[in-house]
Structures are given as structure tokens and as C-alpha cells.
N, C-alpha and C positions, 0 to 999 in steps of 0.2 A: 100095338102099332103106333099108338100115341107116344109111348116112351121112346120108340125108335126114332120118330121124327124129332122129338125133343133132344135126343142125344146128338143127332147130326147137326141140329141148329146150334147147339152149344159148341160142338167141335168147330164148326165154320166160324163162329164168333171168336173163339180163341185163336184161330188161324189168322183172322183179320187183325186182331190186336198184335200178334207176333210180327206180322209183316209191317205194320205201322211203326212198331218199336224199332225194327231193323232199319227202316228208311230214315227214321229220326236220328238213330245212332250214326248212320253213314253220312248224313248231312252234317251232323256236328263234327265228325272226323274230317270231312273235306274242307270245311270252312277254315279251321286253323291252318291247314296245309296251304290253302290258297292265300291266306293272309301272310304266312311266312314267306311264300314265294314272292309276293308283291313287295314285302319289306326288303328282301334280298336284292330285288331288281332296283329299288330306289337307292339302296346303299351303294350298289355297283355303279349306277349312273352318277352318284355324288362323287365316288372315288375317281371315276374317269374324268369328271369335270375338274376336280382338284389337280389331277395329274397334268391336264392340259394347261392349267394356269401356271403350274410349276415349271413346265418345259420352256417357257419364254423368259429367259433371264433379262434383268435390267442392267443396262450399261451405265457405269458410274463415270464421272469425269476422270478419275484416276486411271480407270481401265482404258478409257479412250486415249489418254496420253501414252500409256504403255503400248497400246496397239499402234499408234502413230510412230513411236520410237522404234518398234520392231520392224515396221514397214521400211523405215529409213535404214536401219542396221542391216536388214536382209540384202538390200540393194548394194550398200556400200561394202559389205563383206565380199560380194562378187567382184566388184570393180577394183578392189584393193589387193586381191589375192591373184597376182599375175606373175608370169615368167619374165625373164629379162627382155624378151622380144615384145612384151606387151600382151601376149595371149593369156587367156584365163586358165588357171591351173585345173580347176575342178569341173569345168564344163567345156564340151567340145562342139555342141550344137545349140542353136537358138531354142529348139524345142526343150532341151534340158533346162535352160535358163527360165523359160516360160513356166515349166512345171514347178520349179522352185519358187518363183515369184507368186504363183497362185496359192501358195501356202498362207500369204498375208494380204493379197490383193485380188480383185476380180479378174476374170479371164480377159475382159476388154482392156482393163488398165495394164495388165501384164503384157498383152499383145502390143500395146502402144509403146511400152518401155523397150521391149525386145526389138521392135522395128527401128527405133530412134537412137538407141544407145549401144547396140551390139551389131557386129558384122562378122561374117564368116569368110575366111580366105585360106586356101590350100589346106583344108582339113582342120583349121584352128579357128577359135572364136576370139575376137578382139573387142575391146571397149572403144567406142567412137570418142575421139578427143573433143569433148565439148563440156559446157557447164552442167553441173548436176541439177536435178529437179529442185524446186523450191520446197524445202523441208519445213515441217512444223517446228516452231521454236518453243521448247518447254518452259523456258524462263520468262517468256513474254505473255502478256495478258491475252486471253482468248474467250470466246463465247461457246457455250455448250447447250445444244437444243435437241430435244426428242422430236423427231419427225413422225415416227410411228413406233409400234412395239419392236420392230426389227430394224429400224434405221435411225441413226443420229447424225447430226451435223456439227462439226467443229469449225468455227470461223476465227480467223486471226488476221490482223493488219500487219503487213510487212513492207519494208522499203529498203532499197539500196540503189546504186547507180545503174545496175543492170536491169532490174525489173521495174524501177520506179516505185510508186506507192500503190499497192494492190491489197485487196482483201482475198485471202486464200480460204476456200471452202473445202473441207475434207469430209466426204460422206463415208460413214462407217455402217456396215450392214452385217446382220447376223447370218453366218454361214455354218449350218450344222449347229455345233455347240460352241463355236468361237466367233470372234468378230474380225472382219477384214476391211481394208480400205477399198471401197467399191468405185469411187469416182472422185475427181479433183477438179474444182472450178476456180478460176481467178477472175476478179472484177477490178477494173482499173478505178482507183479512187481519185487520183490526180494525174494530169498529163505530164509525163516526164519532159516532153518537148517544151511545154509552157514554162515549167520550172527552169529548164535550161536557158530559155530565151530571157527570162528575168535575170538569171545569174550572169548571162553574157552581157545584158544591158548594164547591170551594175558594174561588171568588170570593165566594160568599155568606158564608163564614166571615170572609173578609177585609173584606167590606162592613160587618160589624158593628162594625168598628173605624174606619170612615171617616166617621162622623157624617153619613150620608146622601149622601155624595159619589157622583156618577154614575161607574160603572165600565163596562168592556166587557160584563160579564155583565148588569149592570142595563140597559144600552142594548138588549141583545138581548131581555131580558124585557119592556121597555117596548114595543118594536115587536111582539113576539109577542102581547102583550095588546091593543094597539091594532088589529092586523089580525086578531084572533080566531083565532090559529094555535095549536091544541092540541098536546099531546105526541104524539098519533097522526097528526098531519097529515103528508102527504107533503112539505110545504114545509119547507125548512131555513132557519134564521135565524142568520146569522153576522156578527159585527162584522168588517168587512173591513180598515178602516184609519181613521186620524184625518185630517180635512181640515186646511187651513192655519190654521183658527181653533181647532183642537184639539177639535172636535166629532167624535162617533163616526158613521162611515158604516157602516150595516148593510145587508147583502145578503140578500135573500129570494129563494130559488130552489128549483127542483125538479129532481131527477135523472131524466131520461127514458131508459128502457132501450130498446135496439134489439137484441134477441137477447142476445148476450154482451157487446155494447158499449153505450155510452151517452154522453149529453151533458147539459148543464144547460140549463134553461129559466128565465130570470129573470122573477120576478114583480114585483120592484121594488127600488129603492135608497132608503134612508131615512137622514136626518141627525138624530141625537139630540143636543140641546143639552147640553153638558157641565155647565152650571150648574143648569138647571131641569128637564131631561129632556123638554122639548117636542120633538115630532117633526115634521119637514118632509120630504115626499116629493121626491126628486130627479127632475127632468123630463128 
């Protein structure tokens, strides 16, 4: 009887040892698997983070210039490719033009260009006869600044008799995998009217010594008086050039604002005779 009890005790002890050994082996097997899974998850998170960093490209100043040139060329290709009657060859509706422009500019900017530079008539699309937008000048000095990871600003000072002296700000935004012109703003640096008044004053002083000779300033004054254009008028009167006969060609126009951008609307061109000051409107 005693031997039987001892046998069962020994059997039970061996069973406990076996179970304990199995549990230890199972734990040792599970821990490497768990560690491998955690390592794989960490590596996957690291890869995802690296991919996110790589998907935001940096815009260089050379790429910015290329984008601004493409923006200009896209518009100019449209307006220069016309039929004899002035209608556009490759586009029949404003919506087609807008779709093409949105390849290089934002929807808002494209909509602005479509409404101001194109018109539909009798099933055809025409370019509105007015001055072109103020384009970026690649050969002139400019400033290039990063606003955020997906937006950059190109600033450039420009000046001529039509726009005066302004700072043009071109905003470039990441759109998918490429860059587009999203917004254009202009800031007046110097008042064209003030500059013109100074020029007129200097010209008036010189006129007193010219025995009544017609000058550029006088030609402008003659046209201003004939067309009844006062000092507070929105119309600008500028001597543009001399024709082949030496007479003064005067441009009368208005600057039409469209938000932060604008263009000129011509009222008329006038030729002032260099001898007697008579005025003839150019047709």
C-alpha cells in the first residue's frame, strides 16, 4: 500500500515538472515573437514618417521663375492664337479657357482672368482688347521667401507709365505634385500722380523759356482740357511717344482694379500737333 502511494506521488511530481517546463518554453517562444512584432511596428512607423517628409517638395528660386514663366506663357499662347476675326482658335467657351488656366493657376485667379480678358459672342470666344497683366520679369531683381511648406512668395518692384511704381507679389502654392500661381497682389510704392505733377511743374518751368513751343507736358494739358479731364478724374493723361511726324501721341486711360490686381482700360489715343497744338483723335 505504501509503495502504491509513493508511486502516485512520484507520478504527480513528474507531471508538475513537465507542465512547468511547457509553460516556460511557451513563454520563451511568445516573448521573441512579441518583440519581433513591436520592432516591425516601430520600423513601419518610421518608414511612414519618412514618406510624409519626402512628399512635401521644396520650391527653389529657379523653379519659382519657371512656374511664373509658364503662367505667363499659358495665357499668352491663348490670346495670340486667334483667327482673322479675333476669335480664339482652340477654345469656344470661357469654361474651356478656365480649365486650361487652372493647370498653372488657382481656380479663383483663373476665374478672374476669364471674366476680365475673354468674352463670348455668337458662339465664339474673343479676347478683350486691353492691356495684359503685369508679368514677372525674369531679368530683374526679385525677392524669394518661404511662407510655409506649401506656399512661397516672389516679390518684385516694377514701374512704367501705365502702372506707376509698384511691388508685385506673386504667391506660389503646392497643388498636388506641382506648383501653381495662387494669388497676385500689387502694392503702390510711389504715387504716379505725384511724380506726374513734379514732371509737369518742371516742364512748365522749362516751357517759360521755349517761346510757346509745344512740349510733352503741354500736349498732355491740351488733351486734358479738350476732354474736360480734371485733376480728380480717374482717367490718366500720359504722353506716350512721338509719331513719325514728330507729333505727340497722348494716351488717356483708366486703371481698373480687380481685388488686389488690376488692368488698364483705354479711353482714347490723341495726336497733338507739335506746331499749333491742334488735337486729332486716333481711330
